[in-house]
C-alpha positions in Angstrom: -86.8 -104.2 -59.1 -85.9 -106.7 -56.4 -83.8 -107.0 -53.3 -81.5 -110.1 -53.1 -82.0 -111.8 -49.8 -79.3 -114.4 -50.1 -77.1 -116.1 -52.6 -75.1 -119.0 -51.2 -73.4 -122.1 -52.6 -72.3 -125.1 -50.7 -71.4 -128.7 -51.3 -74.3 -130.9 -50.1 -74.9 -134.5 -49.3 -77.8 -136.1 -51.2 -79.2 -139.5 -50.3 -81.7 -141.2 -52.5 -83.9 -143.7 -50.7 -87.0 -145.7 -51.6 -89.4 -148.2 -50.2 -92.5 -150.0 -51.1 -95.5 -150.7 -48.8 -98.5 -152.9 -49.7 -100.2 -149.9 -51.3 -97.6 -147.6 -52.6 -94.0 -147.1 -53.7 -91.9 -144.1 -52.5 -88.7 -142.6 -53.9 -87.2 -139.7 -52.1 -84.2 -137.4 -52.5 -82.9 -136.2 -49.1 -80.8 -133.1 -49.4 -78.7 -132.4 -46.4 -77.5 -128.8 -46.1 -76.2 -126.3 -43.6 -79.2 -124.2 -44.5 -82.8 -124.5 -43.0 -81.8 -125.0 -39.4 -80.5 -128.5 -39.9 -83.6 -129.9 -41.6 -83.0 -131.8 -44.8 -85.1 -131.0 -47.9 -87.2 -134.1 -48.6 -88.2 -134.4 -52.3 -90.7 -137.0 -53.5 -89.4 -138.1 -56.9 -92.8 -139.2 -58.1 -94.7 -136.0 -57.5 -92.0 -133.4 -57.2 -93.5 -132.3 -53.8 -90.9 -131.3 -51.3 -90.7 -130.2 -47.7 -88.1 -129.4 -45.0 -88.4 -132.1 -42.4 -86.6 -133.6 -39.4 -87.4 -136.9 -37.6 -89.7 -135.0 -35.2 -91.7 -133.5 -38.0 -92.1 -136.9 -39.6 -94.0 -138.1 -36.6 -96.9 -135.9 -37.5 -98.9 -137.9 -40.1 -101.3 -135.0 -40.8 -98.3 -133.0 -42.0 -97.1 -135.8 -44.1 -100.5 -136.3 -45.6 -100.7 -132.7 -46.6 -97.1 -132.2 -47.8 -97.1 -135.4 -49.9 -100.7 -135.6 -51.0 -101.5 -138.9 -49.1 -105.1 -139.8 -48.5 -104.9 -142.7 -46.1 -103.8 -142.6 -42.5 -102.1 -146.1 -42.7 -100.1 -145.0 -45.7 -99.0 -141.9 -43.9 -98.0 -143.9 -40.8 -95.8 -146.2 -42.9 -94.1 -143.1 -44.5 -93.7 -141.6 -41.0 -92.0 -144.7 -39.7 -89.7 -144.8 -42.7 -88.7 -141.1 -42.6 -88.1 -141.2 -38.9 -85.4 -143.7 -39.5 -83.8 -141.6 -42.3 -84.0 -138.1 -41.0 -81.9 -136.4 -38.3 -83.2 -135.3 -34.9 -82.9 -131.6 -34.4 -84.3 -131.0 -31.0 -80.8 -130.9 -29.4 -79.1 -128.5 -31.7 -78.1 -128.9 -35.3 -77.1 -132.3 -36.6 -73.6 -132.9 -37.8 -73.1 -134.2 -41.4 
């Protein structure tokens, strides 16, 4: 037996972005939704790993290393810079899509 917590449907915006650094290639799906307090769902297409992130979250390279299984600080810094340019800022309320 289970208790249904929510069941919602919505039309979402999905943006597919990718970039290559000297050491790695990244392909992400960014799912923008009205759920999750304005944070997009960031999905790594290579690994299937995903996380809810905003631009402020992307500044934390330790979080990125853990969420996306990155070993090197420099690689995480490159990903951080890239994602900060792609993700909305949420510290002043919810972003508008």
